[in-house]
C-alpha positions as CSV (number, residue, x, y, z in Angstrom):
1,M,300.6,183.7,-204.2
2,P,300.3,187.4,-204.1
3,V,300.7,187.4,-200.2
4,V,304.0,185.2,-200.8
5,E,305.2,187.7,-203.4
6,L,304.2,191.2,-200.9
7,K,306.3,189.2,-198.5
8,N,309.4,188.9,-200.6
9,N,309.2,192.2,-202.0
10,F,309.2,193.9,-198.3
11,A,312.4,191.7,-197.6
12,R,313.9,192.7,-200.4
13,H,313.3,196.4,-199.5
14,S,314.2,195.7,-196.0
15,V,317.8,194.8,-197.0
16,L,318.0,197.5,-199.6
17,W,317.8,200.1,-197.4
18,W,319.4,198.9,-194.3
19,L,322.2,196.8,-195.1
20,T,323.0,197.6,-199.2
21,L,322.6,201.1,-199.4
22,P,324.8,201.9,-196.6
23,F,327.4,199.4,-197.3
24,M,327.6,201.0,-200.7
25,A,328.1,204.6,-199.0
26,I,330.8,203.1,-196.9
27,L,332.3,202.1,-200.2
28,V,331.5,205.0,-202.3
29,L,331.4,208.6,-200.5
30,P,335.3,207.9,-199.7
31,M,335.9,208.2,-203.4
32,V,333.6,211.5,-204.1
33,F,334.5,213.1,-201.3
34,P,338.3,214.4,-199.7
35,H,339.1,213.0,-196.3
36,G,338.6,216.3,-194.6
37,A,334.7,215.7,-195.3
38,F,334.5,213.6,-192.7
39,G,335.5,215.4,-189.6
40,V,333.0,215.8,-186.7
41,S,332.3,219.6,-187.0
42,S,332.3,222.2,-184.2
43,S,328.6,222.7,-185.1
44,E,327.6,219.3,-184.8
45,L,329.8,218.8,-181.4
46,N,327.7,222.0,-180.3
47,F,324.5,220.4,-181.7
48,F,324.8,217.2,-179.5
49,A,325.7,219.2,-176.7
50,S,322.9,220.9,-176.6
51,W,320.7,217.6,-176.4
52,G,322.8,217.0,-173.3
53,R,325.4,214.6,-174.9
54,D,328.9,214.7,-173.3
55,T,330.9,214.8,-176.4
56,S,334.2,213.8,-174.8
57,A,332.3,210.4,-173.3
58,V,331.7,209.7,-176.8
59,T,334.8,210.6,-178.4
60,A,336.3,208.3,-175.7
61,S,333.9,205.3,-176.6
62,A,333.9,205.7,-180.3
63,D,338.0,205.8,-179.9
64,S,337.9,202.6,-177.6
65,I,335.7,200.5,-180.2
66,F,337.4,201.7,-183.3
67,R,340.8,201.4,-181.7
68,H,339.9,197.4,-180.5
69,A,338.0,196.8,-184.0
70,F,340.3,198.2,-186.5
71,V,343.5,199.2,-185.2
72,D,344.4,196.5,-182.4
73,T,342.9,193.3,-185.2
74,G,345.6,195.5,-187.9
75,I,342.8,195.6,-190.3
76,A,343.4,199.3,-190.6
77,K,347.1,198.6,-190.8
78,Y,346.3,195.9,-193.8
79,M,344.4,198.2,-195.9
80,G,346.6,201.2,-195.6
81,D,349.6,198.5,-196.9
82,F,347.0,197.6,-199.7
83,F,346.4,201.1,-200.7
84,S,350.4,202.0,-200.6
85,M,351.2,199.2,-203.5
86,A,350.8,201.7,-206.1
87,N,354.4,202.9,-205.1
88,G,356.1,199.3,-206.3
89,L,354.0,199.0,-209.3
90,S,355.8,199.6,-212.6
91,L,354.1,202.8,-214.2
92,A,355.1,206.0,-215.3
93,P,356.2,208.2,-212.1
94,R,353.2,210.6,-212.5
95,A,350.9,208.0,-213.1
96,V,352.3,206.1,-209.5
97,Q,352.1,209.6,-207.7
98,Y,348.7,209.9,-208.9
99,A,347.5,206.2,-207.8
100,S,349.5,206.7,-204.4
101,N,347.7,210.0,-203.5
102,A,344.4,208.6,-204.9
103,G,344.5,205.4,-202.6
104,Q,346.1,207.3,-199.5
105,N,343.0,209.8,-199.6
106,Y,340.7,207.0,-200.1
107,D,342.3,205.4,-197.2
108,Q,342.3,208.2,-194.8
109,A,338.6,209.1,-195.7
110,F,337.2,205.6,-195.5
111,W,338.6,205.5,-191.8
112,M,337.7,208.6,-191.1
113,M,334.1,208.0,-192.2
114,I,333.8,204.9,-190.5
115,Y,335.0,206.9,-187.0
116,R,332.6,209.3,-187.8
117,G,330.1,206.7,-188.0
118,I,331.1,205.2,-185.0
119,W,331.1,208.5,-183.2
120,R,327.6,209.4,-184.5
121,F,325.9,206.2,-183.6
122,Y,326.8,206.8,-179.8
123,A,326.0,210.1,-179.9
124,L,322.6,209.4,-181.6
125,W,321.3,206.5,-179.8
126,P,319.5,208.3,-176.6
127,I,318.2,211.0,-179.3
128,Y,317.0,208.0,-181.2
129,I,315.5,206.5,-178.3
130,G,313.8,209.8,-177.5
131,I,312.5,210.1,-180.6
132,F,310.7,206.8,-180.8
133,F,308.9,207.0,-176.9
134,S,307.9,210.4,-177.6
135,M,307.1,210.5,-181.0
136,V,306.8,207.6,-182.8
137,L,305.0,205.1,-180.5
138,P,302.5,208.0,-179.6
139,A,302.1,208.1,-183.6
140,F,301.8,204.6,-184.0
141,V,299.3,204.1,-181.0
142,D,297.0,207.1,-182.0
143,G,296.9,205.1,-185.7
144,L,295.9,202.3,-184.1
145,V,293.1,204.1,-182.4
146,T,292.0,205.8,-185.7
147,R,292.0,202.1,-187.4
148,A,289.6,201.3,-184.1
149,K,287.3,203.8,-184.7
150,K,287.1,203.1,-188.5
151,S,286.2,199.5,-188.1
152,F,283.4,200.6,-185.3
153,N,282.0,202.8,-187.7
154,F,282.6,200.2,-190.7
155,Q,285.0,202.4,-192.8
156,F,287.1,201.3,-195.1
157,H,290.9,200.5,-194.3
158,N,293.1,201.9,-197.4
159,P,295.3,199.1,-198.3
160,V,297.2,201.5,-200.8
161,Y,298.1,203.5,-198.0
162,F,298.5,200.6,-195.5
163,Y,301.1,199.1,-198.1
164,S,302.8,202.3,-199.2
165,S,303.2,203.5,-195.8
166,M,304.9,200.2,-195.0
167,H,307.7,200.6,-197.3
168,T,308.2,204.2,-196.4
169,V,308.8,202.6,-192.8
170,V,311.2,200.8,-194.1
171,L,312.6,203.4,-196.4
172,I,313.1,206.0,-193.2
173,L,314.4,203.3,-191.0
174,G,317.0,202.8,-193.6
175,L,317.5,206.6,-193.3
176,G,317.9,206.3,-189.8
177,F,321.0,203.3,-190.6
178,F,322.6,206.1,-193.0
179,I,322.4,209.2,-191.0
180,P,325.5,208.2,-189.0
181,L,327.0,207.9,-192.5
182,M,325.9,211.1,-194.0
183,P,328.2,213.7,-195.5
184,V,327.3,216.6,-194.1
185,S,326.7,218.0,-190.4
186,L,324.0,216.6,-188.5
187,N,321.7,219.2,-187.3
188,A,318.3,219.8,-185.6
189,E,316.3,220.3,-188.9
190,L,318.1,216.8,-190.4
191,L,316.7,214.9,-187.4
192,G,313.4,216.7,-186.9
193,G,312.5,215.9,-190.3
194,F,313.7,212.1,-190.1
195,A,311.4,212.0,-186.7
196,A,308.5,213.4,-188.6
197,L,308.6,211.6,-191.8
198,L,308.7,207.9,-189.6
199,S,306.2,208.9,-187.2
200,L,303.9,210.0,-189.8
201,S,304.5,206.5,-191.9
202,F,304.0,204.5,-188.7
203,W,300.9,206.8,-188.2
204,V,299.3,205.7,-191.7
205,T,300.5,202.2,-191.1
206,A,298.4,201.7,-188.2
207,S,295.6,203.2,-189.2
208,N,295.2,201.6,-192.3
209,F,296.5,198.4,-190.5
210,Q,295.5,195.2,-192.8
211,T,294.2,192.1,-190.6
212,G,293.3,189.5,-193.5
213,N,290.2,189.3,-192.2
């Protein structure tokens, strides 16, 4: 019974960090920040260019997927029409103006955030793969070696470290899903911190891995 409960908790945390929070961010962030805050900054372009990413090719890919997914299907137009409905409401002129401005700002901010998220995804995926093979995978293998040494020396595997680090892995992976949506410019410090935390959590998990024996 405790094992089932643990698995259920792990699944709930996975859904929370990987799906629910990014989805909530998509809905809430356009309410908080003006649409101008969701552009791809020149510093971010320079950052990805310094990693060898062809920003023109990334932009072309993002343009294509955004157009096919949201423009050609009419989703963007439908949402724009929905937020322009305030003009036809029976409200005082000032209220109509406020509702119209708020709706238009949300609509613009929403789609700019979606576009930037797609753009960042295309820019980030080779970097994510590089982080996995250069940092996360070696840390995981080293953790398994550390665990094997503990087993050979009859040392104790700490289950608290294992379970807490597993949930930390879920949290950090969820952050990886959220990074393309973050309302700040991406930089080396942010991605470096993400890579270091993810590698450390994988190492702690592997070095205290519980087999149930």
